[in-house]
C-alpha positions in Angstrom: 0.0 0.0 0.0 1.3 3.5 -0.9 2.3 5.2 2.4 1.5 8.7 1.3 -2.0 7.6 0.2 -2.4 6.0 3.7 -1.4 9.3 5.3 -4.1 11.1 3.2 -6.7 8.5 4.4 -5.5 9.0 8.0 -5.9 12.7 7.8 -9.4 12.3 6.2 -10.4 10.3 9.3 -8.7 12.1 12.2 -8.1 15.6 10.8 -4.7 15.7 12.6 -2.0 17.5 10.6 0.5 15.2 9.0 3.7 16.4 7.3 6.2 14.1 5.4 9.7 15.6 5.0 13.1 14.4 3.9 16.1 14.2 6.2 17.0 17.6 5.0 13.6 19.0 5.9 12.3 19.2 2.3 8.5 18.9 2.2 7.0 15.9 0.4 3.4 16.0 1.7 1.6 18.5 3.9 -1.9 17.8 5.3 -4.1 19.7 5.4 -2.2 22.3 3.3 1.2 23.3 1.9 3.9 22.4 4.3 5.8 25.6 4.3 2.7 27.7 5.0 1.9 26.0 8.3 5.2 24.5 9.6 8.2 26.8 9.1 11.4 25.2 7.8 13.3 26.1 11.0 10.6 24.3 13.1 11.1 21.2 11.0 14.8 21.4 11.5 14.3 21.7 15.2 12.1 18.6 15.6 14.4 16.5 13.4 17.4 17.5 15.3 15.7 16.7 18.5 14.8 13.2 17.1 18.5 12.5 16.3 19.8 13.9 19.6 17.4 11.6 21.5 18.8 8.7 19.5 15.5 7.6 18.1 15.1 5.2 15.2 12.4 3.7 12.9 10.8 1.7 15.7 11.1 4.4 18.4 9.2 7.6 17.6 9.5 10.8 19.7 6.9 13.1 21.2 8.0 16.6 22.3 6.2 19.2 24.4 5.9 22.6 22.9 4.8 25.7 24.8 2.0 26.7 25.5 0.6 23.1 25.9 1.1 21.4 22.5 2.6 18.0 21.5 4.4 17.2 18.3 5.3 13.7 17.2 8.0 12.5 14.9 8.4 9.0 13.3 11.2 7.8 11.0 10.1 6.4 7.6 11.9 4.4 5.0 14.3 6.2 2.6 15.4 8.7 5.2 12.1 10.4 5.4 10.1 11.5 8.5 6.5 11.9 9.4 5.7 14.9 11.7 2.4 14.7 13.5 0.8 17.8 15.0 0.9 20.3 16.7 -2.0 18.9 18.8 -3.3 19.6 22.3 -5.7 17.9 24.7 -7.5 21.2 25.5 -8.8 24.3 23.6 -6.4 27.2 23.8 -7.4 30.8 24.0 -6.8 32.6 20.7 -4.1 34.8 22.3 -2.0 31.7 23.1 -2.3 30.5 19.5 -1.3 33.9 18.3 1.6 34.0 20.6 2.8 30.6 19.3 2.3 31.6 15.7 3.8 35.1 15.8 7.1 33.6 16.9 7.6 31.5 13.7 4.9 32.1 11.1 5.2 34.7 8.3 2.5 37.4 8.4 0.9 36.2 5.2 0.4 32.7 6.7 -0.6 33.8 10.2 -4.3 33.7 9.6 -4.2 30.3 8.0 -2.1 28.9 10.9 -4.5 30.3 13.5 -7.5 28.9 11.6 -5.9 25.5 11.5 -4.9 25.4 15.2 -8.5 26.4 16.2 -10.0 23.6 14.2 -7.7 20.7 15.1 -9.4 18.0 17.2 -8.4 17.8 20.8 -5.8 15.0 21.1 -4.1 13.8 24.3 -0.7 12.2 24.7 -2.1 8.7 24.7 -4.0 9.2 21.5 -1.0 10.8 19.8 1.2 7.8 20.7 -1.5 5.5 19.3 -1.4 7.4 16.1 2.4 7.1 15.9 2.2 3.4 16.5 -0.2 3.1 13.6 2.1 5.2 11.4 5.0 2.9 12.2 3.0 -0.2 11.3 1.9 1.3 8.0 5.4 2.5 7.2 7.4 -0.5 8.3 5.0 -3.4 8.7 6.0 -3.8 12.4 3.9 -3.3 15.5 5.2 -1.2 18.4 3.6 -0.1 21.7 3.4 3.3 23.5 6.4 2.2 25.6 8.6 2.5 22.4 7.8 6.2 22.2 9.8 8.7 24.1 8.2 11.8 25.5 10.5 14.7 26.2 10.0 18.2 27.6 12.8 20.5 26.6 11.2 23.7 27.6 12.6 26.0 30.3 9.9 26.2 33.0 11.5 29.3 34.6 8.8 31.6 36.1 8.8 34.9 34.3 7.4 37.1 37.0 9.5 36.3 40.0 12.0 39.2 39.7 14.9 36.9 40.4 13.2 34.9 43.2 12.8 31.1 42.7 9.9 29.0 44.0 11.6 26.2 45.8 9.6 23.0 46.5 11.3 21.6 49.6 11.6 17.9 50.0 10.1 17.9 53.4 7.2 20.4 52.6 3.8 19.2 51.6 1.4 21.1 49.5 -1.4 20.3 52.0 0.5 20.9 55.2 0.0 23.3 56.9 -3.6 23.8 56.2 -3.3 27.5 55.8 -0.9 27.0 52.9 -3.3 24.7 51.1 -6.3 27.0 51.7 -4.2 30.1 50.7 -3.1 28.5 47.4 -6.6 27.2 46.6 -8.2 30.5 47.4 -5.8 32.4 45.1 -6.4 29.9 42.2 -10.1 29.9 42.8 -10.2 33.7 42.7 -7.8 33.9 39.7 -5.5 36.1 41.9 -2.0 35.7 40.5 -0.4 38.2 42.8 -1.8 36.5 45.9 -0.8 33.1 44.5 2.8 34.2 44.1 3.0 35.4 47.6 1.6 32.2 49.0 3.9 30.0 46.9 7.0 32.0 47.9 6.0 32.3 51.6 8.1 30.0 53.8 6.0 27.2 55.3 6.5 24.4 57.7 5.2 20.9 57.3 6.1 17.3 56.6 4.5 14.5 54.7 5.2 10.8 54.9 7.9 9.5 52.7 6.4 8.1 49.5 9.6 7.1 47.9 13.3 6.6 48.8 14.2 8.5 45.7 14.1 12.3 46.2 13.2 12.8 42.5 10.3 10.3 42.8 9.2 12.0 46.0 9.1 15.3 44.2 7.0 13.8 41.4 4.5 12.2 43.7 4.1 15.6 45.5 3.7 17.3 42.1 0.8 15.0 41.2 -0.9 15.8 44.5 -0.4 19.5 43.9 -1.9 19.1 40.3 -5.0 17.5 41.8 -5.3 20.3 44.3 -5.0 23.0 41.7 -7.4 21.4 39.2 -10.1 21.2 41.8 -9.6 24.7 42.9 -9.7 25.9 39.3 -13.0 24.1 38.7 -14.5 25.8 41.7 -13.2 29.1 40.3 -15.2 28.5 37.0 -12.7 26.8 34.8 -14.3 24.1 32.6 -13.7 20.7 34.2 -12.5 19.0 31.0 -9.9 21.8 30.5 -8.8 21.6 34.1 -8.4 17.8 34.0 -6.6 17.9 30.6 -4.3 20.7 31.8 -3.4 18.6 34.9 -2.7 15.6 32.7 -0.4 17.6 30.5 1.7 18.9 33.4 1.8 15.4 35.0 3.1 14.0 31.7 5.7 16.8 31.5 6.9 16.2 35.0 7.2 12.4 34.3 9.7 13.2 31.6 12.0 15.2 34.0 15.2 13.6 35.2 16.3 16.1 37.9 14.7 17.8 40.9 15.1 21.5 39.8 12.9 21.3 36.7 10.2 19.7 38.8 10.4 22.6 41.2 10.1 25.2 38.5 7.3 23.3 36.8 5.3 23.4 40.0 5.3 27.1 40.0 4.5 27.3 36.3 1.6 24.9 36.7 0.1 26.9 39.6 0.3 30.2 37.7 -1.1 28.6 34.6 -4.2 27.4 36.4 -4.6 30.7 38.2 -4.3 32.7 35.0 -6.9 30.5 33.1 -9.3 31.0 36.0 -8.7 34.8 35.8 -9.4 34.7 32.0 -12.7 32.8 32.7 -13.8 35.3 35.3 -13.0 38.2 33.0 -15.5 37.0 30.5 -18.2 37.2 33.1 -20.2 34.5 31.3 -22.2 32.1 33.4 -24.6 30.4 31.0 -23.6 27.8 28.4 -25.1 29.9 25.7 -22.9 32.9 26.3 -19.8 30.8 26.9 -20.5 29.1 23.6 -20.8 32.6 22.0 -17.5 33.7 23.5 -15.8 30.5 22.3 -17.1 31.0 18.8 -15.9 34.6 18.7 -12.5 33.5 19.9 -12.0 30.9 17.2 -13.4 33.1 14.4 -12.0 36.5 15.5 -10.4 37.2 12.1 -13.8 36.8 10.3 -16.6 39.2 9.7 -18.6 38.2 12.7 -22.3 39.2 12.5 -24.9 39.1 15.2 -27.2 36.9 13.1 -24.5 34.3 12.6 -23.7 34.3 16.3 -27.4 34.0 17.2 -27.8 31.0 14.8 -24.7 29.3 16.3 -26.1 29.8 19.9 -29.7 28.8 19.0 -31.2 32.1 20.0 -32.8 35.0 18.2 -30.5 38.0 17.8 -32.3 40.2 20.4 -32.3 37.4 23.0 -28.6 36.8 22.5 -27.8 40.5 22.7 -29.6 41.0 25.9 -28.2 37.9 27.5 -24.7 38.6 26.4 -24.7 42.2 27.7 -26.2 41.1 31.1 -23.5 38.5 31.7 -20.4 40.0 30.0 -21.2 43.7 30.8 -20.9 45.0 27.2 -22.5 44.6 23.8 -21.3 41.9 21.4 -19.9 44.4 18.9 -17.8 46.2 21.6 -16.6 42.8 22.9 -15.4 41.8 19.4 -13.5 45.0 19.0 -11.9 44.7 22.4 -10.8 41.1 21.7 -9.4 42.1 18.3 -7.5 45.1 19.8 -6.1 42.8 22.5 -4.5 40.8 19.8 -3.4 44.0 18.0 -1.6 45.2 21.1 0.3 41.9 21.3 1.3 42.1 17.7 2.3 45.7 18.0 4.4 45.0 21.0 6.0 41.7 20.2 6.3 41.5 16.4 7.4 43.6 13.4 4.3 43.1 11.4 3.2 46.2 9.5 0.0 48.0 10.5 -1.6 46.8 7.2 -0.7 43.2 8.0 -2.3 43.5 11.5 -5.4 45.2 10.1 -5.8 42.4 7.5 -5.3 39.6 10.0 -8.0 41.1 12.3 -10.3 41.5 9.3 -10.6 45.3 9.4 -11.4 46.4 5.9 -8.7 49.1 5.8 -5.7 50.2 7.8 -7.3 53.6 8.4 -10.4 52.0 9.8 -8.3 49.8 12.1 -6.4 53.0 13.2 -9.8 54.7 13.9 -11.1 51.8 16.0 -7.8 51.4 17.8 -7.7 55.1 18.7 -11.3 55.1 19.9 -10.6 52.4 22.4 -7.0 53.0 23.3 -6.8 56.8 23.1 -3.9 56.8 20.6 -3.0 55.4 17.2 -1.5 51.9 16.7 1.9 53.5 15.7 1.9 55.6 18.9 1.2 52.4 20.9 4.0 50.6 19.1 6.5 53.4 19.8 5.6 53.5 23.5 3.4 50.6 24.7 3.5 51.8 28.3 2.1 55.2 27.4 3.3 58.6 28.3 
């Protein structure tokens, strides 16, 4: 059976991006679209280099973690070719996270296509990705492997960005649930989406001791980490985070910690995980949405932000008439739908103006404003200054 045709059939069924490249990174097949539009050449070089550095081979694929919460799989094929699977994630990412990921590597003309693709990819967890890699190996080589043959690595630096030089240290003898005031303080901060309070609680010295769960200090750290992940996910759910997102996020961090071979990365990852849960709860609370209808509306806006969103289309998507949706949305979110869409678009615009070199016309086009002048007009109305003035001085006068 032709392997490339099998890949096309696989994509038709699972809708997970598949890319076939040579050892030199030259594209042979890109699903769903042209390889160089969605996966930059330097990204392909990075994953192939990682595959070789980890000493993988035709019967031992590799899965790598990519910030902010994605997996990418690599399997070696005959004739010195490789199959790259992903990026995939087990939970839906806010559009700002997709934009942050894309703006670091994607050319401006392909930015919209990349964000569209990432928003539409099915949710895939690590177990499912490994199963797909096993199937690819069987199709390519005629041999069966198991998930144990697949190495999962996390090469990211989990250094907290907001500590101003301080390091959150997870002491061997300290338990996340002892003393009680530490547990309640952390849970309260996460539940309220209060990142500042959470930092203070995590960095505050505490006394406490738990029973030894392993004679290995590293394994002891990992067991404590898993307990902490459970604590955080429950607090986040109480704070309004969707339970499926919370559980999947917990799974991702537990999979990442399982790949660590030293204590220090586990300690850093603990802080990163706590802040991630807290920030996601904060984002949920900012939306103000309580009903499933309005949450669905917000999600639809987020994944179609570059399009010409109309009230009638949103109402149809949510199963309400336009007037009912408008009234319900304003009551829960605190502003009208049109204003909310503008504010979300301008939040992306601020990120692009601050962190990228994209031209104003590129940004206006990506956010589906008909002209650069109209984009400037809307930006000035909400921000009090032009996009160029914001780019020159993001912090203001």
